[in-house]
Kinemage of the C-alpha trace (Angstrom):
@kinemage 1
@onewidth
@group {chain A} dominant
@subgroup {mainchain}
@vectorlist {calphas} color= white
{ca unk a 1} P 103.527 103.213 106.161
{ca unk a 2} L 104.684 101.044 103.279
{ca unk a 3} L 103.570 102.029 99.790
{ca unk a 4} L 101.835 98.693 99.276
{ca unk a 5} L 99.444 99.623 102.107
{ca unk a 6} L 98.714 102.975 100.461
{ca unk a 7} L 98.096 101.161 97.179
{ca unk a 8} L 95.746 98.640 98.774
{ca unk a 9} L 93.871 101.556 100.381
{ca unk a 10} L 93.514 103.224 96.981
{ca unk a 11} L 95.591 106.243 97.985
{ca unk a 12} L 98.193 105.625 95.265
{ca unk a 13} L 97.873 103.687 92.019
{ca unk a 14} L 101.425 102.422 91.631
{ca unk a 15} L 104.437 101.652 93.778
{ca unk a 16} L 107.344 104.062 93.235
{ca unk a 17} L 111.106 104.218 93.647
{ca unk a 18} L 110.469 104.737 97.343
{ca unk a 19} L 109.820 100.983 97.309
{ca unk a 20} L 112.210 99.827 94.593
{ca unk a 21} L 115.308 101.869 95.493
{ca unk a 22} L 116.958 101.656 92.062
{ca unk a 23} L 120.702 101.721 91.554
{ca unk a 24} L 121.504 105.271 90.396
{ca unk a 25} L 123.892 103.897 87.780
{ca unk a 26} L 120.850 103.072 85.631
{ca unk a 27} L 120.877 106.733 84.606
{ca unk a 28} L 124.438 106.362 83.310
{ca unk a 29} L 123.466 103.406 81.126
{ca unk a 30} L 125.504 101.016 83.251
{ca unk a 31} L 122.897 98.265 82.927
{ca unk a 32} L 121.892 98.952 79.313
{ca unk a 33} L 123.222 97.132 76.266
{ca unk a 34} L 125.865 99.334 74.646
{ca unk a 35} L 124.097 99.382 71.290
{ca unk a 36} L 121.133 101.121 72.939
{ca unk a 37} L 123.484 103.759 74.324
{ca unk a 38} L 125.065 104.298 70.901
{ca unk a 39} L 121.622 104.550 69.300
{ca unk a 40} L 120.618 107.192 71.817
{ca unk a 41} L 123.625 109.323 70.875
{ca unk a 42} L 122.985 108.951 67.143
{ca unk a 43} L 119.305 109.858 67.502
{ca unk a 44} L 120.176 112.963 69.521
{ca unk a 45} L 122.289 114.258 66.617
{ca unk a 46} L 120.289 113.112 63.598
{ca unk a 47} L 116.651 112.246 64.458
{ca unk a 48} L 115.861 114.070 67.684
{ca unk a 49} L 112.383 115.209 66.596
{ca unk a 50} L 111.038 111.726 65.907
{ca unk a 51} L 108.368 110.242 68.168
{ca unk a 52} L 108.323 106.477 68.603
{ca unk a 53} L 105.921 104.050 70.210
{ca unk a 54} L 107.613 101.126 71.957
{ca unk a 55} L 105.482 98.077 72.691
{ca unk a 56} L 106.161 95.151 75.054
{ca unk a 57} L 104.806 91.586 74.910
{ca unk a 58} L 105.638 87.966 75.712
{ca unk a 59} L 104.538 84.566 74.370
{ca unk a 60} L 102.913 82.627 77.232
{ca unk a 61} L 99.744 82.514 79.286
{ca unk a 62} L 101.051 84.231 82.394
{ca unk a 63} L 100.476 86.389 85.455
{ca unk a 64} L 101.965 89.792 84.752
{ca unk a 65} L 104.265 91.371 87.305
{ca unk a 66} L 106.822 94.162 87.228
{ca unk a 67} L 104.705 96.946 85.711
{ca unk a 68} L 104.862 99.175 88.797
{ca unk a 69} L 108.611 98.680 88.883
{ca unk a 70} L 108.998 99.497 85.188
{ca unk a 71} L 106.871 102.630 85.424
{ca unk a 72} L 108.868 103.781 88.449
{ca unk a 73} L 112.047 103.106 86.470
{ca unk a 74} L 110.850 105.259 83.579
{ca unk a 75} L 109.742 108.074 85.873
{ca unk a 76} L 113.099 107.988 87.652
{ca unk a 77} L 115.524 107.717 84.747
{ca unk a 78} L 113.882 108.852 81.491
{ca unk a 79} L 114.688 112.350 80.266
{ca unk a 80} L 111.632 114.558 80.801
{ca unk a 81} L 109.339 111.647 81.706
{ca unk a 82} L 106.401 114.039 81.967
{ca unk a 83} L 106.471 114.304 78.156
{ca unk a 84} L 106.046 110.545 77.695
{ca unk a 85} L 102.725 108.810 77.143
{ca unk a 86} L 102.587 105.446 78.913
{ca unk a 87} L 99.839 102.829 78.860
{ca unk a 88} L 100.133 99.666 80.937
{ca unk a 89} L 98.387 96.678 82.402
{ca unk a 90} L 98.701 96.066 86.154
{ca unk a 91} L 100.635 93.665 88.326
{ca unk a 92} L 98.534 90.547 88.777
{ca unk a 93} L 96.727 90.783 85.429
{ca unk a 94} L 96.361 87.500 83.531
{ca unk a 95} L 97.908 87.898 80.087
{ca unk a 96} L 97.866 85.965 76.831
{ca unk a 97} L 100.609 85.247 74.284
{ca unk a 98} L 101.529 88.326 72.216
{ca unk a 99} L 99.208 90.564 74.236
{ca unk a 100} L 100.567 94.086 74.565
{ca unk a 101} L 101.245 94.787 78.247
{ca unk a 102} L 102.951 98.179 78.001
{ca unk a 103} L 103.446 100.976 75.491
{ca unk a 104} L 105.681 104.031 75.765
{ca unk a 105} L 105.366 106.945 73.362
{ca unk a 106} L 107.869 109.761 73.142
{ca unk a 107} L 111.332 110.768 71.856
{ca unk a 108} L 113.495 107.653 71.624
{ca unk a 109} L 116.464 109.383 73.205
{ca unk a 110} L 114.411 109.977 76.341
{ca unk a 111} L 113.767 106.344 77.248
{ca unk a 112} L 114.998 103.933 74.551
{ca unk a 113} L 118.159 102.950 76.406
{ca unk a 114} L 115.963 101.400 79.133
{ca unk a 115} L 114.462 98.793 76.787
{ca unk a 116} L 116.589 95.869 77.924
{ca unk a 117} L 116.238 96.770 81.589
{ca unk a 118} L 112.459 96.867 81.185
{ca unk a 119} L 112.456 93.483 79.425
{ca unk a 120} L 114.498 91.996 82.252
{ca unk a 121} L 112.270 93.345 85.004
{ca unk a 122} L 109.109 92.069 83.346
{ca unk a 123} L 110.687 88.700 82.526
{ca unk a 124} L 111.854 87.909 86.035
{ca unk a 125} L 108.879 89.258 87.927
{ca unk a 126} L 106.329 87.667 85.581
{ca unk a 127} L 108.141 84.315 85.568
{ca unk a 128} L 108.188 84.138 89.374
{ca unk a 129} L 104.583 85.345 89.721
{ca unk a 130} L 103.410 82.810 87.136
{ca unk a 131} L 105.372 79.960 88.705
{ca unk a 132} L 103.887 80.745 92.112
{ca unk a 133} L 100.380 81.128 90.686
{ca unk a 134} L 100.599 77.691 89.061
{ca unk a 135} L 101.883 76.099 92.269
{ca unk a 136} L 99.182 77.788 94.371
{ca unk a 137} L 96.558 76.616 91.884
{ca unk a 138} L 97.902 73.054 92.067
{ca unk a 139} L 97.763 73.164 95.879
{ca unk a 140} L 94.096 74.138 95.900
{ca unk a 141} L 93.234 76.007 99.078
{ca unk a 142} L 96.372 74.892 100.915
{ca unk a 143} L 98.940 77.604 101.779
{ca unk a 144} L 102.213 77.766 99.862
{ca unk a 145} L 105.316 79.130 101.588
{ca unk a 146} L 107.911 80.743 99.290
{ca unk a 147} L 111.314 79.395 100.364
{ca unk a 148} L 113.601 80.627 97.578
{ca unk a 149} L 116.255 82.301 99.728
{ca unk a 150} L 119.027 79.799 98.900
{ca unk a 151} L 118.282 79.408 95.218
{ca unk a 152} L 119.445 82.759 93.855
{ca unk a 153} L 121.542 85.789 94.732
{ca unk a 154} L 120.328 87.464 97.917
{ca unk a 155} L 119.904 90.828 96.176
{ca unk a 156} L 116.930 89.380 94.255
{ca unk a 157} L 114.892 88.506 97.343
{ca unk a 158} L 112.764 91.645 97.641
{ca unk a 159} L 111.637 91.599 94.017
{ca unk a 160} L 111.121 87.841 93.948
{ca unk a 161} L 109.153 88.012 97.186
{ca unk a 162} L 106.865 90.680 95.762
{ca unk a 163} L 106.347 88.644 92.592
{ca unk a 164} L 105.563 85.583 94.732
{ca unk a 165} L 103.013 87.677 96.637
{ca unk a 166} L 101.410 88.723 93.334
{ca unk a 167} L 101.318 85.033 92.352
{ca unk a 168} L 99.490 84.093 95.549
{ca unk a 169} L 102.098 83.055 98.129
{ca unk a 170} L 101.006 84.008 101.637
{ca unk a 171} L 104.209 83.283 103.567
{ca unk a 172} L 107.877 83.797 102.765
{ca unk a 173} L 111.162 82.757 104.300
{ca unk a 174} L 113.062 86.038 104.786
{ca unk a 175} L 112.262 89.576 105.832
{ca unk a 176} L 113.734 90.816 102.549
{ca unk a 177} L 111.240 88.776 100.522
{ca unk a 178} L 108.473 90.630 102.320
{ca unk a 179} L 110.024 94.096 102.090
{ca unk a 180} L 107.951 95.433 99.192
{ca unk a 181} L 104.604 94.060 100.366
{ca unk a 182} L 104.806 94.816 104.049
{ca unk a 183} L 104.951 91.531 105.955
{ca unk a 184} L 107.638 89.825 108.042
{ca unk a 185} L 109.508 86.670 107.144
{ca unk a 186} L 108.317 83.410 108.680
{ca unk a 187} L 110.065 80.190 109.669
{ca unk a 188} L 110.878 77.940 112.577
{ca unk a 189} L 113.866 75.612 112.838
{ca unk a 190} L 116.530 74.373 110.397
{ca unk a 191} L 118.406 71.087 110.647
{ca unk a 192} L 121.303 73.048 112.149
{ca unk a 193} L 119.350 73.727 115.343
{ca unk a 194} L 118.714 70.023 115.892
{ca unk a 195} L 122.357 69.215 115.139
{ca unk a 196} L 123.464 71.651 117.841
{ca unk a 197} L 121.403 69.660 120.340
{ca unk a 198} L 123.169 66.465 119.283
{ca unk a 199} L 120.200 65.271 117.239
{ca unk a 200} L 117.786 65.457 120.172
{ca unk a 201} L 114.598 66.746 118.542
{ca unk a 202} L 112.777 67.235 121.861
{ca unk a 203} L 115.618 69.205 123.451
{ca unk a 204} L 115.943 71.425 120.377
{ca unk a 205} L 112.205 72.061 120.318
{ca unk a 206} L 112.116 72.770 124.040
{ca unk a 207} L 114.812 75.425 123.601
{ca unk a 208} L 113.049 76.908 120.587
{ca unk a 209} L 109.770 77.188 122.450
{ca unk a 210} L 111.482 78.719 125.480
{ca unk a 211} L 113.105 81.392 123.326
{ca unk a 212} L 110.115 82.060 121.046
{ca unk a 213} L 107.054 81.165 123.136
{ca unk a 214} L 104.664 83.242 121.024
{ca unk a 215} L 105.520 81.448 117.766
{ca unk a 216} L 103.233 78.753 116.442
{ca unk a 217} L 105.295 75.658 117.157
{ca unk a 218} L 106.258 73.932 113.892
{ca unk a 219} L 108.914 71.232 114.251
{ca unk a 220} L 111.232 69.788 111.601
{ca unk a 221} L 111.132 66.003 112.073
{ca unk a 222} L 113.332 64.393 109.389
{ca unk a 223} L 116.776 65.086 110.946
{ca unk a 224} L 117.137 61.485 112.172
{ca unk a 225} L 115.411 60.081 109.060
{ca unk a 226} L 112.592 58.724 111.231
{ca unk a 227} L 109.784 61.239 110.881
{ca unk a 228} L 107.043 59.261 112.586
{ca unk a 229} L 109.087 58.427 115.682
{ca unk a 230} L 110.325 61.999 116.087
{ca unk a 231} L 106.922 63.547 115.298
{ca unk a 232} L 105.327 61.450 118.030
{ca unk a 233} L 108.104 62.375 120.471
{ca unk a 234} L 107.461 66.100 120.108
{ca unk a 235} L 103.701 65.604 119.993
{ca unk a 236} L 103.705 63.781 123.319
{ca unk a 237} L 106.067 66.366 124.812
{ca unk a 238} L 104.213 69.493 123.675
{ca unk a 239} L 100.620 68.340 123.121
{ca unk a 240} L 98.304 71.138 122.035
{ca unk a 241} L 101.238 73.555 121.787
{ca unk a 242} L 102.529 71.662 118.756
{ca unk a 243} L 100.870 73.144 115.677
{ca unk a 244} L 102.672 71.358 112.831
{ca unk a 245} L 105.501 69.060 111.843
{ca unk a 246} L 107.598 69.542 108.731
{ca unk a 247} L 109.085 66.797 106.552
{ca unk a 248} L 112.102 67.667 104.396
{ca unk a 249} L 113.566 64.209 103.709
{ca unk a 250} L 116.311 64.169 101.061
{ca unk a 251} L 115.408 62.615 97.727
{ca unk a 252} L 118.330 60.202 98.198
{ca unk a 253} L 117.071 58.867 101.553
{ca unk a 254} L 114.458 56.251 102.549
{ca unk a 255} L 112.786 56.945 105.884
{ca unk a 256} L 113.130 54.375 108.681
{ca unk a 257} L 109.377 53.765 108.549
{ca unk a 258} L 109.889 51.807 105.333
{ca unk a 259} L 112.796 49.876 106.810
{ca unk a 260} L 110.530 48.771 109.651
{ca unk a 261} L 107.626 48.059 107.305
{ca unk a 262} L 109.101 46.560 104.105
{ca unk a 263} L 105.782 44.942 103.235
{ca unk a 264} L 104.392 48.309 102.091
{ca unk a 265} L 107.123 48.708 99.455
{ca unk a 266} L 107.042 47.701 95.810
{ca unk a 267} L 104.534 50.000 94.133
{ca unk a 268} L 106.046 53.469 94.645
{ca unk a 269} L 109.348 55.307 94.985
{ca unk a 270} L 110.050 55.395 98.740
{ca unk a 271} L 112.798 58.008 98.562
{ca unk a 272} L 112.414 61.493 99.969
{ca unk a 273} L 109.083 63.017 100.890
{ca unk a 274} L 106.436 60.788 99.327
{ca unk a 275} L 102.697 60.384 99.695
{ca unk a 276} L 102.897 57.041 101.498
{ca unk a 277} L 105.149 58.517 104.171
{ca unk a 278} L 102.721 61.395 104.642
{ca unk a 279} L 99.758 59.013 104.919
{ca unk a 280} L 101.650 56.930 107.491
{ca unk a 281} L 102.581 60.030 109.507
{ca unk a 282} L 98.998 61.307 109.482
{ca unk a 283} L 97.692 57.931 110.631
{ca unk a 284} L 100.255 57.701 113.441
{ca unk a 285} L 99.471 61.192 114.726
{ca unk a 286} L 95.727 60.584 114.600
{ca unk a 287} L 95.974 57.262 116.405
{ca unk a 288} L 97.827 58.961 119.265
{ca unk a 289} L 95.242 61.732 119.531
{ca unk a 290} L 97.127 64.458 117.672
{ca unk a 291} L 94.626 65.177 114.907
{ca unk a 292} L 95.266 68.907 115.374
{ca unk a 293} L 98.910 68.687 114.260
{ca unk a 294} L 99.316 69.825 110.664
{ca unk a 295} L 101.778 68.370 108.169
{ca unk a 296} L 104.088 70.630 106.167
{ca unk a 297} L 106.156 69.193 103.303
{ca unk a 298} L 109.220 70.772 101.708
{ca unk a 299} L 112.141 69.702 99.540
{ca unk a 300} L 112.050 69.669 95.738
{ca unk a 301} L 108.382 70.512 95.301
{ca unk a 302} L 107.074 72.056 92.103
{ca unk a 303} L 103.753 72.339 90.302
{ca unk a 304} L 103.874 68.794 88.903
{ca unk a 305} L 104.820 67.176 92.191
{ca unk a 306} L 102.111 69.044 94.093
{ca unk a 307} L 99.575 67.962 91.482
{ca unk a 308} L 100.636 64.348 92.061
{ca unk a 309} L 100.262 64.700 95.837
{ca unk a 310} L 96.856 66.324 95.481
{ca unk a 311} L 95.687 63.686 92.990
{ca unk a 312} L 96.424 61.060 95.635
{ca unk a 313} L 94.692 63.191 98.297
{ca unk a 314} L 97.823 63.156 100.425
{ca unk a 315} L 97.051 64.688 103.853
{ca unk a 316} L 99.389 67.654 103.387
{ca unk a 317} L 98.308 70.927 104.985
{ca unk a 318} L 101.032 73.303 103.770
{ca unk a 319} L 103.561 73.146 100.928
{ca unk a 320} L 106.952 74.845 101.064
{ca unk a 321} L 108.441 75.497 97.623
{ca unk a 322} L 111.782 77.004 96.632
{ca unk a 323} L 113.960 76.626 93.552
{ca unk a 324} L 111.234 75.701 91.053
{ca unk a 325} L 109.569 79.075 91.606
{ca unk a 326} L 112.654 80.960 90.421
{ca unk a 327} L 112.908 79.394 86.966
{ca unk a 328} L 112.933 82.239 84.448
{ca unk a 329} L 110.999 80.930 81.462
{ca unk a 330} L 109.083 83.970 80.231
{ca unk a 331} L 110.931 86.463 78.057
{ca unk a 332} L 109.624 89.894 77.092
{ca unk a 333} L 110.334 91.819 73.914
{ca unk a 334} L 110.224 95.562 73.373
{ca unk a 335} L 109.715 96.770 69.797
{ca unk a 336} L 109.450 100.181 68.215
{ca unk a 337} L 106.254 99.757 66.179
{ca unk a 338} L 105.154 103.314 65.335
{ca unk a 339} L 107.217 106.232 64.042
{ca unk a 340} L 105.526 109.617 64.268
{ca unk a 341} L 102.175 107.839 64.508
{ca unk a 342} L 102.690 105.679 61.409
{ca unk a 343} L 103.478 101.981 61.193
{ca unk a 344} L 107.224 101.366 61.117
{ca unk a 345} L 108.560 98.122 62.603
{ca unk a 346} L 110.802 95.187 61.846
{ca unk a 347} L 109.273 92.512 59.640
{ca unk a 348} L 106.860 90.336 61.559
{ca unk a 349} L 106.070 92.949 64.198
{ca unk a 350} L 103.237 95.456 64.271
{ca unk a 351} L 101.392 97.722 66.633
{ca unk a 352} L 98.899 95.666 68.652
{ca unk a 353} L 96.413 97.952 70.450
{ca unk a 354} L 95.027 96.588 73.702
{ca unk a 355} L 91.866 98.080 75.182
{ca unk a 356} L 92.864 96.717 78.595
{ca unk a 357} L 95.815 99.110 78.858
{ca unk a 358} L 95.424 101.929 81.363
{ca unk a 359} L 96.936 105.341 80.824
{ca unk a 360} L 99.574 106.041 83.441
{ca unk a 361} L 99.630 109.401 85.153
{ca unk a 362} L 103.192 110.725 85.164
């Protein structure tokens, strides 16, 4: 059983290194800034009895993510972690600018070298979770599929997928993205499948359905840049078996619908996936009796673009979003703010107690 299931059942409070599988070189300081490693050595020789309180915050309204990972990191790599006192918010908590999300109290030499690693975990996970949350909010009650597999290094997929889950994404493109939260990747056909059938959308779909008959049939219909014609072809061929069609038209292309109907042009940008194309597709499907077929849109979507589609009440059923969700725009800072229980911090920083913090059991 995956740890996320145990957590959801209330049997454990936090995910552990059983889920995260950290690189053991963290212990050697391989991923820590060298000045932290030098400071650790100096403190061991000259100030080993001092107790510090390190505090972490950021400067945006955000959805926090990465706390389970950070706590697991500390438990795995700090010296004598059982002697540390840790207070933390939880993954999924809404946070405000400058709100303290985590404090660690103990000998600096035990955990201080992990400061930058902790900042990086919180920054990436919180950025992705917040991006996804904002996109999901913009989409209303419509599902958002996380499709960020091609937009960053593959080693980031598990953590990004978990952060997307925390942000509200219910479907993700790869198995790795689902690894930490216990689901399987989802997806149907790429353009490559249609290309291998010489551009014949019906033949490609027929083969797909023969090989994966239990899948909900969702067909990509922009390969020939004529989404309405191809959507109707597969709809007539598969009828009730067809569950959805997906449009992924390049932002540099104008669909053949507009070439055939130039009179509708002049008041909007006809390139790529646009609301007028979606309206026309919905109307064509409905007129042919395929009201049950859903419309999925992908390709360059972000919070702003989804808001525009929703403002126009475009008949989109599902949004697929990729690269915009991986923009890292939230940075965390760790500061030593107390020394042996007394205020001691760089100018402009101070201890900021937060009653929302929960004591972590080591």
